[in-house]
C-alpha positions as CSV (number, residue, x, y, z in Angstrom):
1,X,-82.7,49.5,16.1
2,X,-79.0,49.0,16.7
3,X,-78.2,45.4,15.6
4,X,-74.5,43.9,15.0
5,X,-74.2,41.8,11.7
6,X,-75.0,38.3,13.6
7,X,-78.1,39.8,15.4
8,X,-79.5,41.2,12.0
9,X,-78.8,37.8,10.5
10,X,-80.9,36.0,13.2
11,X,-83.5,38.5,12.9
12,X,-83.6,38.3,9.4
13,X,-87.5,37.5,8.8
14,X,-88.9,39.7,11.5
15,X,-86.6,42.7,9.7
16,X,-88.4,41.6,6.3
17,X,-91.9,41.7,7.9
18,X,-91.3,45.0,9.5
19,X,-90.0,46.6,6.3
20,X,-93.0,45.2,4.9
21,X,-95.3,47.3,7.0
22,X,-94.2,50.4,5.7
23,X,-93.6,51.7,9.1
24,X,-91.1,54.2,10.0
25,X,-87.8,52.1,10.8
26,X,-84.4,53.2,11.1
27,X,-81.3,50.2,11.6
28,X,-78.0,51.4,12.5
29,X,-75.6,48.4,11.7
30,X,-77.2,45.2,10.4
31,X,-75.8,43.1,7.7
32,X,-77.9,44.3,4.5
33,X,-80.3,46.8,3.2
34,X,-83.9,45.7,4.1
35,X,-87.0,47.3,1.9
36,X,-89.0,49.4,3.9
37,X,-86.2,50.3,6.6
38,X,-84.0,53.0,6.6
39,X,-80.2,51.6,7.4
40,X,-76.8,53.2,8.3
41,X,-74.3,50.7,7.6
42,X,-71.5,50.3,10.1
43,X,-68.3,52.3,9.3
44,X,-65.0,51.2,11.1
45,X,-63.8,54.6,9.9
46,X,-65.8,56.2,12.3
47,X,-64.4,54.5,15.2
48,X,-61.6,57.4,15.3
49,X,-64.1,60.1,15.9
50,X,-66.4,58.3,18.0
51,X,-63.9,56.3,19.9
52,X,-64.0,52.9,21.8
53,X,-64.0,49.6,20.1
54,X,-65.4,48.2,16.9
55,X,-67.6,46.0,19.2
56,X,-69.4,48.9,20.6
57,X,-69.3,51.3,17.5
58,X,-72.8,50.7,16.5
59,X,-74.2,52.2,19.7
60,X,-71.4,55.0,19.1
61,X,-72.9,55.7,15.8
62,X,-76.8,55.6,17.0
63,X,-75.9,58.3,19.7
64,X,-74.2,60.3,16.9
65,X,-77.1,59.9,14.8
66,X,-79.5,61.3,17.3
67,X,-77.3,64.2,17.8
68,X,-77.8,64.9,14.2
69,X,-81.5,64.8,14.4
70,X,-82.8,68.4,14.7
71,X,-85.9,68.0,13.6
72,X,-86.8,65.4,15.9
73,X,-87.5,62.7,13.2
74,X,-85.1,60.1,13.2
75,X,-85.9,59.0,9.4
76,X,-85.9,62.5,8.0
77,X,-83.9,63.5,5.0
78,X,-82.7,66.5,7.2
79,X,-81.5,64.1,9.8
80,X,-80.0,61.7,7.2
81,X,-78.2,64.4,5.3
82,X,-76.8,66.1,8.4
83,X,-75.5,62.7,9.6
84,X,-74.0,61.6,6.4
85,X,-72.3,64.8,5.6
86,X,-70.7,64.8,9.1
87,X,-69.8,60.9,8.6
88,X,-68.2,61.4,5.4
89,X,-66.0,64.2,6.9
90,X,-65.2,62.2,10.0
91,X,-64.6,58.9,8.5
92,X,-60.7,57.6,8.4
93,X,-60.4,54.1,7.4
94,X,-58.0,52.6,9.8
95,X,-54.8,50.8,8.1
96,X,-52.7,48.8,10.3
97,X,-49.6,47.5,8.4
98,X,-47.9,46.2,11.7
99,X,-45.3,43.5,12.1
100,X,-46.1,40.1,13.4
101,X,-44.2,39.1,16.2
102,X,-43.4,35.2,17.4
103,X,-44.4,34.1,21.1
104,X,-40.8,34.7,22.1
105,X,-40.8,38.3,20.8
106,X,-43.9,39.3,22.6
107,X,-42.8,37.7,25.8
108,X,-39.5,39.7,25.9
109,X,-41.5,42.7,25.1
110,X,-43.6,42.4,27.9
111,X,-40.7,41.7,30.3
112,X,-39.0,44.6,29.1
113,X,-42.2,46.7,29.7
114,X,-42.7,45.6,33.3
115,X,-39.0,46.1,33.8
116,X,-39.4,49.7,33.1
117,X,-42.7,50.0,35.0
118,X,-43.6,47.7,37.8
119,X,-47.2,48.9,37.1
120,X,-47.5,48.4,33.8
121,X,-50.9,46.8,32.8
122,X,-51.6,44.5,30.2
123,X,-53.7,47.0,28.2
124,X,-50.8,49.7,28.3
125,X,-48.4,47.2,27.3
126,X,-50.5,46.1,24.2
127,X,-51.2,49.6,23.2
128,X,-47.5,50.2,23.2
129,X,-46.5,47.3,21.3
130,X,-49.1,48.3,18.5
131,X,-47.9,51.9,18.6
132,X,-44.4,50.6,17.9
133,X,-45.6,49.0,14.8
134,X,-45.7,45.9,15.9
135,X,-49.1,43.1,15.8
136,X,-50.3,41.0,18.3
137,X,-53.9,39.9,18.6
138,X,-55.6,40.8,21.9
139,X,-56.3,37.5,23.6
140,X,-52.9,36.3,22.4
141,X,-51.4,38.9,24.1
142,X,-53.4,38.4,27.1
143,X,-52.6,34.7,27.6
144,X,-48.8,35.6,26.7
145,X,-48.9,38.5,29.5
146,X,-50.7,36.2,31.8
147,X,-48.0,33.3,31.2
148,X,-45.2,35.9,31.8
149,X,-46.5,37.1,34.8
150,X,-47.0,33.8,36.5
151,X,-43.4,33.0,35.6
152,X,-42.3,36.1,38.2
Protein backbone atom coordinates (compact mmCIF):
# COMPACT_ATOMS: atom_id res chain seq x y z
CA UNK A 1 0.00 0.00 0.00
CA UNK A 2 1.15 3.52 -0.74
CA UNK A 3 -0.70 5.97 1.50
CA UNK A 4 -0.41 9.60 2.50
CA UNK A 5 -0.66 10.49 6.18
CA UNK A 6 -4.20 11.80 5.73
CA UNK A 7 -5.39 8.74 3.82
CA UNK A 8 -3.78 6.37 6.35
CA UNK A 9 -5.55 8.17 9.20
CA UNK A 10 -8.86 7.77 7.37
CA UNK A 11 -8.14 4.05 6.93
CA UNK A 12 -6.82 3.49 10.46
CA UNK A 13 -9.43 0.87 11.44
CA UNK A 14 -8.91 -1.07 8.21
CA UNK A 15 -5.14 -0.99 8.65
CA UNK A 16 -5.45 -2.30 12.21
CA UNK A 17 -7.68 -5.12 10.95
CA UNK A 18 -5.19 -5.98 8.20
CA UNK A 19 -2.32 -6.01 10.68
CA UNK A 20 -4.26 -8.39 12.94
CA UNK A 21 -4.61 -10.92 10.10
CA UNK A 22 -0.89 -11.69 10.25
CA UNK A 23 -0.81 -11.41 6.45
CA UNK A 24 2.25 -10.20 4.61
CA UNK A 25 1.71 -6.45 4.11
CA UNK A 26 3.88 -3.46 3.24
CA UNK A 27 2.94 0.18 3.78
CA UNK A 28 4.90 2.99 2.14
CA UNK A 29 4.14 6.32 3.84
CA UNK A 30 1.22 6.30 6.22
CA UNK A 31 1.14 8.12 9.51
CA UNK A 32 2.23 5.55 12.10
CA UNK A 33 3.53 2.03 12.55
CA UNK A 34 0.80 -0.63 12.67
CA UNK A 35 1.46 -3.98 14.36
CA UNK A 36 1.59 -6.70 11.70
CA UNK A 37 2.35 -4.33 8.79
CA UNK A 38 5.87 -3.55 7.63
CA UNK A 39 6.05 0.22 7.18
CA UNK A 40 8.50 2.44 5.32
CA UNK A 41 7.96 5.98 6.58
CA UNK A 42 8.14 8.89 4.15
CA UNK A 43 11.57 10.49 3.98
CA UNK A 44 11.60 13.97 2.43
CA UNK A 45 15.39 13.69 2.31
CA UNK A 46 14.99 11.21 -0.56
CA UNK A 47 13.37 13.82 -2.81
CA UNK A 48 16.75 14.80 -4.24
CA UNK A 49 17.56 11.20 -5.18
CA UNK A 50 14.07 10.30 -6.39
CA UNK A 51 13.07 13.66 -7.90
CA UNK A 52 9.61 15.18 -8.12
CA UNK A 53 7.50 16.85 -5.49
CA UNK A 54 6.81 15.90 -1.90
CA UNK A 55 3.20 15.21 -2.87
CA UNK A 56 4.23 12.20 -4.97
CA UNK A 57 7.24 11.11 -2.92
CA UNK A 58 5.56 7.98 -1.50
CA UNK A 59 4.88 6.65 -5.00
CA UNK A 60 8.51 7.17 -6.03
CA UNK A 61 9.66 5.54 -2.78
CA UNK A 62 7.49 2.53 -3.61
CA UNK A 63 9.01 2.30 -7.09
CA UNK A 64 12.48 2.44 -5.55
CA UNK A 65 11.49 -0.26 -3.05
CA UNK A 66 10.51 -2.52 -5.96
CA UNK A 67 13.90 -1.95 -7.59
CA UNK A 68 15.54 -3.25 -4.40
CA UNK A 69 13.30 -6.33 -4.32
CA UNK A 70 15.85 -8.76 -5.75
CA UNK A 71 14.36 -11.87 -4.16
CA UNK A 72 10.83 -11.03 -5.43
CA UNK A 73 9.50 -10.72 -1.86
CA UNK A 74 8.21 -7.32 -0.86
CA UNK A 75 8.68 -7.80 2.85
CA UNK A 76 11.82 -9.93 2.99
CA UNK A 77 14.73 -8.99 5.18
CA UNK A 78 16.97 -8.86 2.10
CA UNK A 79 14.69 -6.36 0.35
CA UNK A 80 14.33 -4.26 3.49
CA UNK A 81 18.07 -4.25 4.15
CA UNK A 82 18.90 -3.38 0.53
CA UNK A 83 16.43 -0.48 0.41
CA UNK A 84 17.30 0.91 3.84
CA UNK A 85 21.03 0.77 3.04
CA UNK A 86 20.39 2.69 -0.19
CA UNK A 87 18.02 5.16 1.50
CA UNK A 88 20.50 5.90 4.29
CA UNK A 89 23.17 6.81 1.74
CA UNK A 90 20.79 8.72 -0.56
CA UNK A 91 18.83 10.72 2.02
CA UNK A 92 19.81 14.36 2.16
CA UNK A 93 17.38 16.49 4.19
CA UNK A 94 16.58 19.75 2.45
CA UNK A 95 17.14 22.90 4.45
CA UNK A 96 15.73 26.11 3.14
CA UNK A 97 16.90 29.31 4.76
CA UNK A 98 15.27 31.59 2.26
CA UNK A 99 14.52 35.24 2.86
CA UNK A 100 10.81 36.14 2.88
CA UNK A 101 9.62 38.77 0.41
CA UNK A 102 6.79 41.27 0.37
CA UNK A 103 4.18 41.17 -2.41
CA UNK A 104 5.76 44.27 -3.93
CA UNK A 105 9.20 42.63 -4.01
CA UNK A 106 7.79 39.48 -5.64
CA UNK A 107 5.92 41.53 -8.25
CA UNK A 108 9.10 43.51 -9.02
CA UNK A 109 10.99 40.20 -9.41
CA UNK A 110 8.31 38.89 -11.78
CA UNK A 111 8.39 42.07 -13.86
CA UNK A 112 12.19 41.90 -14.16
CA UNK A 113 11.99 38.25 -15.16
CA UNK A 114 9.38 38.90 -17.83
CA UNK A 115 11.33 41.88 -19.14
CA UNK A 116 14.45 39.76 -19.54
CA UNK A 117 12.57 36.93 -21.28
CA UNK A 118 9.10 37.39 -22.71
CA UNK A 119 8.62 33.61 -22.56
CA UNK A 120 9.51 33.31 -18.87
CA UNK A 121 7.08 30.85 -17.29
CA UNK A 122 5.63 31.14 -13.82
CA UNK A 123 7.34 27.89 -12.84
CA UNK A 124 10.73 29.03 -14.15
CA UNK A 125 10.47 32.39 -12.38
CA UNK A 126 9.52 30.78 -9.07
CA UNK A 127 12.51 28.41 -9.38
CA UNK A 128 14.78 31.38 -10.15
CA UNK A 129 13.41 33.26 -7.16
CA UNK A 130 13.98 30.33 -4.80
CA UNK A 131 17.43 29.63 -6.27
CA UNK A 132 18.34 33.23 -5.45
CA UNK A 133 17.76 32.50 -1.75
CA UNK A 134 14.38 34.17 -1.45
CA UNK A 135 11.08 32.63 -0.41
CA UNK A 136 7.56 32.73 -1.76
CA UNK A 137 4.90 30.05 -1.34
CA UNK A 138 3.83 28.52 -4.64
CA UNK A 139 0.14 29.51 -4.61
CA UNK A 140 0.99 33.05 -3.46
CA UNK A 141 3.53 33.37 -6.28
CA UNK A 142 0.94 32.07 -8.78
CA UNK A 143 -1.58 34.70 -7.69
CA UNK A 144 0.99 37.50 -7.88
CA UNK A 145 2.22 36.26 -11.25
CA UNK A 146 -1.32 36.15 -12.66
CA UNK A 147 -2.08 39.60 -11.24
CA UNK A 148 1.12 40.98 -12.75
CA UNK A 149 0.45 39.40 -16.13
CA UNK A 150 -3.06 40.88 -16.09
CA UNK A 151 -1.60 44.37 -15.63
CA UNK A 152 0.44 44.17 -18.85
